[in-house]
Each structure stands twice: as C-alpha cells, then as structure tokens.
C-alpha positions in Angstrom: 84.6 55.1 86.7 88.1 56.2 86.3 89.1 58.5 83.1 92.4 59.3 81.5 93.7 62.6 83.1 95.3 64.3 80.1 93.7 65.4 77.1 93.1 62.9 74.2 93.8 63.6 70.7 93.2 61.9 67.0 90.1 60.4 68.7 87.7 58.6 66.1 84.2 59.8 66.6 81.5 56.9 66.6 78.4 59.3 66.8 77.6 59.5 62.9 79.1 57.4 60.1 81.8 60.0 59.1 83.7 58.4 61.7 85.7 61.7 62.1 89.3 60.8 63.3 90.7 64.5 64.5 88.6 65.0 67.6 90.5 66.4 70.8 88.7 65.3 74.1 89.4 66.3 77.5 88.0 64.6 80.9 84.8 66.5 82.2 83.9 66.9 85.7 80.9 64.4 85.8 82.6 61.4 84.3 82.1 62.1 80.5 84.3 64.0 78.2 84.7 67.4 76.9 84.9 68.0 73.2 87.9 70.8 73.0 87.8 70.7 69.1 86.4 70.7 66.3 83.0 71.7 67.1 80.2 69.3 66.5 77.0 69.0 68.5 76.6 65.1 67.9 80.2 64.3 68.9 79.9 66.8 72.0 76.4 65.2 73.1 77.9 61.6 72.8 81.2 62.2 74.5 79.9 64.3 77.5 77.1 61.7 78.3 77.5 60.9 81.8 77.3 57.6 83.1 74.1 56.3 84.6 72.7 53.5 86.6 74.0 50.4 85.1 71.9 47.7 86.8 70.3 45.3 84.9 66.6 44.9 85.1 63.6 42.3 84.8 60.4 44.4 84.7 61.1 47.2 86.9 63.1 45.1 89.3 67.1 45.8 89.3 68.6 42.1 89.3 72.3 40.9 88.8 73.6 40.8 85.4 73.5 36.9 85.2 70.0 36.8 86.4 68.8 39.2 83.6 70.9 37.5 81.0 69.1 34.0 81.9 65.6 35.8 81.7 66.5 37.0 78.2 67.5 33.5 77.3 64.4 32.0 78.4 62.1 34.7 76.9 63.9 34.0 73.4 63.9 30.3 73.7 60.1 30.1 74.3 59.2 32.2 71.1 58.6 30.7 67.5 59.3 33.8 66.1 62.1 36.4 67.1 63.0 39.8 65.8 66.8 40.9 66.3 66.4 44.6 65.5 68.2 47.9 66.3 71.4 46.5 65.6 73.2 50.0 66.7 76.4 47.7 66.7 80.3 47.7 66.1 81.7 44.7 64.1 82.1 42.4 66.9 78.8 43.3 68.2 76.8 42.5 64.9 79.0 39.2 64.4 77.6 38.2 67.8 73.9 39.2 66.8 74.4 37.1 63.4 75.3 34.3 65.6 72.4 34.6 68.1 70.0 35.1 65.3 71.1 32.0 63.7 70.8 30.0 67.0 67.2 31.1 67.6 65.6 31.3 64.3 65.4 35.3 64.4 65.0 38.1 61.9 67.7 40.5 61.6 66.9 44.2 60.4 68.3 47.6 61.5 66.4 50.3 62.8 67.0 52.4 59.6 66.1 49.3 57.6 63.6 51.1 55.3 66.4 53.6 54.1 69.0 50.8 53.7 66.8 48.8 51.6 65.8 51.8 49.6 69.2 52.2 48.4 70.0 48.5 48.0 66.9 48.2 45.9 67.9 50.4 43.3 71.4 49.2 43.0 70.0 45.6 43.0 67.7 46.7 40.1 69.9 48.8 37.8 73.2 49.3 39.5 74.9 52.5 39.8 78.2 54.8 40.2 78.8 55.7 43.5 82.0 57.2 45.1 84.2 57.5 48.2 84.4 60.7 50.4 87.9 60.9 49.4 86.9 61.4 45.9 84.3 64.1 46.6 87.3 66.2 48.5 89.9 65.9 46.1 88.4 65.7 42.7 84.7 66.6 42.6 84.2 70.2 41.1 80.1 70.2 41.7 78.2 68.6 44.7 74.7 68.2 44.4 72.8 67.7 47.7 69.3 66.3 46.9 66.9 66.4 49.5 69.3 66.9 52.3 71.5 69.8 53.4 74.1 67.0 54.6 75.2 69.1 57.8 71.6 68.5 59.0 72.6 64.9 60.0 76.4 65.1 59.4 77.4 68.5 61.1 80.9 68.3 60.0 80.5 67.1 56.4 81.4 70.3 54.8 84.3 71.0 56.9 85.5 67.4 57.2 84.6 65.9 53.9 83.9 68.7 51.3 85.8 71.6 50.8 86.4 75.1 52.3 90.2 74.5 51.4 91.6 73.5 47.9 92.9 70.2 47.7 97.0 69.4 48.1 99.1 70.5 45.3 100.4 69.1 42.9 97.9 66.0 42.8 99.1 63.6 39.9 102.7 62.8 38.6 104.4 66.0 39.7 102.3 68.1 37.3 101.1 71.6 38.8 97.4 71.2 39.4 95.0 73.8 38.8 93.0 74.6 42.0 89.3 73.1 41.1 86.6 75.7 40.6 84.1 74.1 43.0 80.5 74.5 43.2 77.8 73.4 45.7 74.1 72.9 44.7 71.1 72.2 47.0 68.2 70.7 45.3 65.3 70.3 47.8 66.5 71.4 51.5 68.5 74.7 51.5 70.5 75.6 54.4 69.4 78.4 56.9 71.1 80.5 59.2 74.8 80.1 60.1 75.2 77.2 57.6 73.6 79.2 54.9 76.2 82.3 55.8 79.2 80.0 55.9 78.2 78.3 52.6 77.7 81.6 50.9 81.3 82.9 51.8 83.0 79.3 51.1 81.9 78.8 47.6 79.8 79.6 44.6 75.9 78.1 45.5 72.8 77.2 43.8 69.9 76.8 46.2 66.5 75.4 44.5 63.8 74.8 47.3 61.9 71.7 46.1 59.6 69.3 48.2 60.1 65.7 48.4 56.9 65.2 46.1 58.4 67.2 43.2 62.0 65.8 43.5 61.6 62.9 41.1 60.1 65.1 38.6 62.7 67.7 39.1 65.6 65.1 38.5 63.9 63.7 35.6 63.8 67.1 33.9 67.4 67.5 34.4 68.1 64.1 32.8 66.1 64.7 29.9 67.5 68.3 29.7 70.9 66.9 29.5 69.7 64.1 26.9 67.9 66.3 24.7 69.7 69.6 25.2 66.3 71.5 26.5 64.1 71.3 29.3 60.6 69.7 29.3 57.9 72.3 29.5 56.3 72.6 33.4 53.8 74.5 35.1 55.0 78.2 35.8 53.9 77.8 39.2 56.2 74.5 39.9 59.1 74.8 42.2 61.9 74.8 41.4 61.2 77.1 38.4 62.4 76.4 34.8 64.7 79.2 35.4 66.1 77.7 38.6 66.5 74.3 36.6 68.0 75.8 33.7 70.9 77.3 35.9 71.4 73.8 37.7 71.3 72.1 34.1 73.9 74.7 33.0 76.1 73.9 36.0 75.7 70.1 35.4 76.9 70.5 31.9 79.9 72.5 32.7 81.1 70.3 35.6 84.0 67.9 35.2 83.1 65.5 37.8 79.7 66.0 39.6 78.8 63.9 42.7 75.2 63.6 43.9 74.6 63.2 47.2 71.6 62.1 49.2 70.5 60.8 52.8 67.6 58.0 52.0 66.5 58.3 55.7 65.0 61.8 55.2 63.0 60.8 52.3 59.3 59.6 53.0 59.0 55.9 52.5 56.8 55.9 49.7 59.0 58.1 47.8 62.3 57.0 48.4 62.6 54.6 45.8 61.7 57.1 42.9 64.0 59.7 44.1 66.8 57.4 44.4 66.1 55.9 40.9 66.0 59.7 39.3 69.4 60.2 41.0 71.0 57.0 39.6 69.5 58.1 36.3 70.8 61.6 36.2 74.2 60.1 37.1 74.1 57.5 34.3 73.4 60.1 31.8 76.1 62.6 33.3 78.5 59.6 32.7 77.6 59.4 29.1 79.4 63.0 28.6 81.5 63.7 31.4 82.5 61.9 35.1 79.9 61.7 37.6 79.0 59.3 40.8 76.6 59.2 43.8 77.4 59.5 47.2 74.5 57.7 49.7 74.8 59.2 53.1 73.5 57.3 55.8 74.9 54.2 57.7 74.9 55.9 61.2 74.4 54.2 64.6 76.0 51.1 63.1 73.7 50.9 59.8 77.0 50.4 57.3 78.5 48.3 59.8 75.4 45.9 60.1 74.9 45.7 56.5 78.7 44.6 55.8 78.7 41.9 58.6 75.4 40.5 57.5 76.4 40.4 54.2 79.7 38.3 54.6 78.1 36.4 57.2 74.9 35.2 55.4 75.4 36.3 51.8 72.6 39.0 52.3 72.4 42.6 53.3 70.0 42.4 56.4 66.2 41.7 56.3 67.2 37.8 56.8 65.3 35.4 58.8 67.2 32.2 60.2 63.5 30.5 61.2 64.3 27.6 58.9 67.9 27.1 60.0 69.5 28.9 56.8 69.6 32.6 56.1 66.4 33.6 53.9 66.3 37.0 52.4 62.9 38.9 51.8 63.1 42.7 52.1 59.4 43.0 52.1 58.7 40.3 54.7 61.6 40.4 57.1 61.1 43.7 58.1 61.2 45.4 61.7 58.4 47.7 61.0 56.3 45.0 59.6 57.0 42.7 62.7 56.6 45.4 65.3 53.2 46.6 64.2 51.8 42.9 63.9 51.5 39.9 66.1 53.9 37.9 63.7 56.7 38.2 66.4 56.5 36.6 70.0 60.0 38.2 71.1 62.1 41.2 70.3 65.8 41.7 71.2 66.5 45.2 70.6 70.2 46.1 70.7 71.4 49.7 70.3 74.9 50.8 71.7 74.0 54.5 70.8 70.5 55.4 71.5 68.3 54.5 74.6 64.9 54.4 72.5 62.9 51.2 72.8 60.8 50.3 69.4 57.7 51.6 68.9 55.1 50.2 68.1 55.4 46.8 70.0 53.1 44.1 70.9 55.7 41.4 72.2 57.8 41.2 75.2 61.1 43.2 74.8 64.8 42.4 75.7 66.5 45.8 75.6 70.2 46.3 75.1 71.3 49.7 75.3 73.4 52.2 77.5 72.5 52.9 80.8 70.3 53.9 82.5 67.5 51.6 81.8 64.8 53.3 79.2 61.5 54.2 80.6 58.3 52.0 80.0 59.5 48.4 80.3 56.9 46.2 81.0 56.7 43.3 83.7 57.9 40.6 81.1 60.5 43.2 79.6 64.5 42.6 80.4 67.0 45.3 80.3 70.8 44.5 80.2 73.3 47.6 79.9 75.9 47.7 77.5 78.6 50.1 76.3 79.2 52.4 73.3 81.8 51.6 71.2 84.7 54.3 70.7 83.5 55.4 74.5 83.1 52.3 76.8 84.9 49.7 74.9 87.3 49.5 71.7 85.9 48.2 68.6 85.7 48.8 64.8 82.9 50.2 62.5 82.7 50.9 58.8 82.1 54.4 57.3 79.4 56.0 55.6 80.7 55.6 52.1 81.2 51.7 52.5 85.3 51.4 51.7 87.1 51.7 54.9 86.6 50.8 58.6 88.2 52.6 61.6 89.2 51.3 64.8 87.6 52.9 67.9 89.5 53.2 71.2 88.2 52.5 74.9 88.0 56.0 76.7 86.5 54.7 80.1 88.5 52.0 81.9 85.5 50.0 83.0 82.4 51.0 81.1 79.5 48.8 80.7 80.2 45.3 78.8 80.2 45.3 75.0 77.4 44.3 73.2 79.2 41.2 72.0 79.9 39.9 75.0 76.2 40.3 76.3 74.6 38.8 73.3 77.2 35.9 73.2 76.3 35.5 77.1 72.7 35.1 76.0 73.6 32.8 73.2 75.3 30.6 75.7 72.4 30.5 78.1 69.7 29.6 75.4 70.8 26.1 73.8 69.9 25.9 70.0 66.5 24.6 69.5 65.6 21.9 67.2 63.8 24.2 64.8 66.7 26.2 63.7 69.5 23.7 63.2 72.2 26.2 64.2 75.6 25.6 62.9 77.1 28.1 65.5 
C-alpha cells in the first residue's frame, strides 16, 4: 500500500465529530501516518493504524470479495427481519445503507442510538435553543460542562473549539471589541491531572463534583434559583452543596451568553432524558433575562451523519423500519439494542468504518463490514467484508457535531480497502428486492 512521501497539512480528522481540519501528518514506517501536530490521542491512534489482512471471510475461511458479497446477500435475502446497525459511515455510505434497508425491509439504528434519541426526544417534546461551535468560541462568556469534561471524548475541545486565546478584534461593525471575561464551569465530572492544571492556568474555573443521579436535582435547583432569586433548601450532605450551587448561580446571573454543553453518551440510559430536560429548562430560564444556548456534544463514529442522511432520505431521524415497504418511525421498538437482545431479528448487517467491534449480545447471523483485519469471534454463518475509513482510505464527507456543517475528507492511502458505499451497493445488487418491501430503489 503506497503512501505520499511528503508531509500532509490541513488534514481533516474523522475520528471524532469535531472534525478538526488543521492536522499535519507524515508517512509512518509501517504504512500508517504519524501525527506531527497538534497533539490528540484519538487522531494519533486513528491515523497511525497500520493496514491489516484485507481478506473477506465466510465463517473462518478467507474467500474472494465477490463470494463474500454473494454470501451476505443470500443471508439478508432469507431473513424476515434484518437489523442494519452500527452505521459508522460517511454521507455516501449512509445513503447506500438507506437504499439497502429499503430494499431488504431492514431496521436502521446507529450504535449510539440511545444517546441520539435521548437528545431528539427532548427536542421533539419541548424544543430548545442550541448553538454552534463557532458561537461558543467567539461569543460565549460562560461555558457550563454538565456531566462531562468534554476532553474525555473530544481531546481537543478546549484547544480547538473553546477558548485559550481571545477572539479576533474587532468583532462587529469596526467597533473595538472588549475581550470577553470568560469562565468555565464543571457540573458533574471535573478534570483531573494535566487537564485540571491546564484549565486552572487558562481561565477562571468552577468545579462542582456531582453524581449523575444528582444532576437533575442540581439543575432544577439552579433553574428555580434563577426564577425566584433563592436556591431551594436541600440536605447539608448533598453534593454539590448549597454554597457551591450559589457560586454557580451567581456566575449564571452575571453571564451575558451562557452555553451549557453535555454528552448524552456519558449519561446512564435511565437518567439521560431527565438530565437533558433539566438542561433545556435551565437554558430556557436563562433566555428570559439574557442569552443562553445548549450544545449537545456527540455525533462521533458517523452518528451525526447518520441522523442527517436518514432524515432527508426517509423523513425520520433513524430508528426507522422499511419492513412494510415504506419508512416507519418507532423510537421505542426499532432499536438496535432491543433487536440484538431478542429473537426479533433473523440477520444483522453491522457496518462501522471506524471500529472493529461486532455487536453484543447477538443471536442472529452477522454480516460485518469494518476496517481490516477481520474481528474475532465470527461464527460459521457469519460473513466479513473489509471496508475503508473515510478520510484515511477514501474520500468522503461527514457532518460535524453541531449539525450545521459537513466537511470534505480526503483519501490518504492510494489503494486502501473499498468504501462502505461500494460494498453496500454490491450487496444490494446481489440481493434483488423482495416482494415484501416494495422497494422504490
């Protein structure tokens, strides 16, 4: 596998949904790429990945690509209920996944479907005020990180998106802008080690440790405190303490533009809806007296892209079934987790261009599309087809986590594994539409 000899600049990184576009890479000695700058453990691990055995497999046997495609098509064609999950894809790959789901009557859900639905459910129920990464960087003077340090899932969040440096001057209409007096607040998880030292040096910071179970009550207390001017009484043993909450309440009251950020993937499933609802309530209360917005983080491994493509192709944001020949949206029934745990599905097509982890638990035969080499634990009926990673093995485009922009990804390898879109379309061509689905594609 050949690689460019010279260093690459302004590379877009696909390995988290920040899609940072300022990376510099150099060819590695074993076929991968070395990250020269900036420092990011996720990008370094992703780009330094060395090519593996790209042989397709049926069971444990290496087979030609065409034979594996035929075996996958036969498995899907014989199943009455198919789960098409994982969906770690770029735009072209997700479009191909929707086409295949429509033809085979499959259910579409992302591996992070629970977190995606937790955010969508609150927006569907009560609406909300959400913002963009540029707004956070250029205009927010208070960033409230709730239940996350942000850097645990997005290592460069504070460097790239938040603010170590002041915004460009002047900002509006030629007027000389006054540098923002910015503040960073953690409610829930607090940074430790290097991140804690760096943040303390960079900006005034509040840290309020809090368990996930206590987050809804703490956020509700802040909302009621803004509304009435007084925090509700609570147990003296509760964390955060009334004194800590009062400090955060004062900071919220003094802010001109507060942004509350969270990552639903880090919330327990049974608490996610209540935490996100409380966050939206707090933002709404702040907007009655100043300016505030939410920033739901997440969307990595193609999650943001999957939601966008599925929405414009079907009218619904994932958790869609094509079993009746048209898209049916049911966020409680059409879930990957439920289908994997039950006998309701007779075949699983799991496609993920970023990870090599087969779905667990599973009871049905599996068609696995992921970067090489083949994952372990494949059964005799299972099929493996290698695919490349967008932004590394082939060009593509993906949506950023704030859902307002898609970025173009370049191909760094000359002849990496095929794009997921090509493999999915090959399976679709090898499996004619069933009468059950009435496919239009």
